[in-house]
C-alpha positions as CSV (number, residue, x, y, z in Angstrom):
1,M,-8.5,62.4,-69.4
2,T,-6.1,61.7,-66.6
3,A,-2.8,63.6,-66.3
4,E,-1.0,60.5,-67.5
5,E,-3.2,60.2,-70.6
6,L,-2.7,63.9,-71.3
7,E,1.1,63.5,-71.1
8,K,1.1,60.5,-73.4
9,F,-1.1,62.4,-75.8
10,K,1.2,65.4,-75.7
11,Q,4.2,63.3,-76.5
12,K,2.4,61.7,-79.4
13,L,1.4,65.1,-80.8
14,E,4.9,66.4,-80.4
15,E,6.2,63.4,-82.4
16,T,3.6,63.5,-85.2
17,S,2.6,67.1,-85.6
18,T,4.2,70.4,-86.7
19,F,3.0,73.8,-85.4
20,P,1.5,76.2,-86.1
21,S,-1.2,74.2,-87.8
22,V,-4.9,73.7,-88.1
23,Y,-6.0,71.1,-85.6
24,M,-9.3,69.2,-85.7
25,F,-11.0,68.6,-82.4
26,K,-14.0,66.1,-82.2
27,F,-16.3,65.7,-79.3
28,I,-19.7,64.2,-78.5
29,V,-22.1,65.6,-75.9
30,E,-25.8,65.1,-75.0
31,S,-28.0,67.2,-77.3
32,E,-28.5,70.0,-74.7
33,N,-28.0,73.5,-75.8
34,R,-26.0,74.3,-72.7
35,K,-23.5,71.5,-73.3
36,I,-23.2,72.3,-77.0
37,A,-22.5,76.0,-76.1
38,L,-19.9,75.0,-73.5
39,V,-18.0,73.0,-76.1
40,E,-18.3,75.7,-78.8
41,N,-17.0,78.3,-76.3
42,L,-13.7,76.4,-76.0
43,F,-12.7,77.8,-79.4
44,D,-11.8,81.1,-80.9
45,A,-14.4,83.0,-82.9
46,E,-12.4,82.2,-86.1
47,A,-12.7,78.4,-85.5
48,D,-14.6,76.4,-88.1
49,I,-17.3,74.6,-86.0
50,H,-19.8,72.0,-87.2
51,T,-22.4,70.1,-85.3
52,K,-24.4,67.1,-86.2
53,E,-27.2,65.5,-84.2
54,S,-27.4,61.7,-83.9
55,G,-30.2,59.9,-85.6
56,N,-32.3,59.6,-82.4
57,G,-31.4,63.2,-81.4
58,R,-29.9,62.2,-78.1
59,Y,-26.3,63.2,-78.9
60,T,-24.6,65.9,-80.9
61,S,-21.1,65.5,-82.4
62,I,-19.0,68.7,-82.6
63,T,-16.1,69.1,-84.9
64,A,-13.9,72.2,-84.7
65,K,-11.0,73.2,-86.8
66,Q,-8.8,75.8,-85.2
67,V,-5.3,77.2,-85.8
68,V,-3.0,76.3,-82.9
69,M,0.5,77.6,-82.4
70,N,1.8,74.7,-80.3
71,V,1.0,71.5,-78.6
72,D,0.1,73.2,-75.3
73,E,-2.8,75.0,-77.0
74,V,-4.3,71.6,-78.0
75,I,-3.8,70.2,-74.5
76,N,-5.4,73.3,-72.9
77,V,-8.6,72.8,-75.0
78,Y,-8.8,69.1,-73.9
79,K,-8.3,70.1,-70.2
80,K,-11.1,72.6,-70.4
81,A,-13.3,70.1,-72.3
82,A,-12.8,67.5,-69.6
83,E,-14.6,69.8,-67.2
84,I,-17.9,69.3,-69.2
85,K,-19.9,66.5,-67.7
86,G,-20.5,63.6,-70.0
87,I,-18.3,64.8,-72.8
88,I,-16.7,62.1,-75.1
89,F,-13.4,62.8,-76.9
90,L,-12.8,61.3,-80.3
């Protein structure tokens, strides 16, 4: 995500969300243990994380529900996730 995309996303979150709340993050990565672990490590130990491998086993979707206190916590997760090569945001 570019800085401009993040700012637009932040504005949309501020308009449509109330905090604190449980926020659902969704990502897709190649089915490599390292990449899956990198995504899972973006979240607190208390986060509810589920993974599902694609039918051909090439990709894994990761859904994480985590309590966030404000919009900046959401944005920080996406900024860190953007550093993972090949990650797809949903």
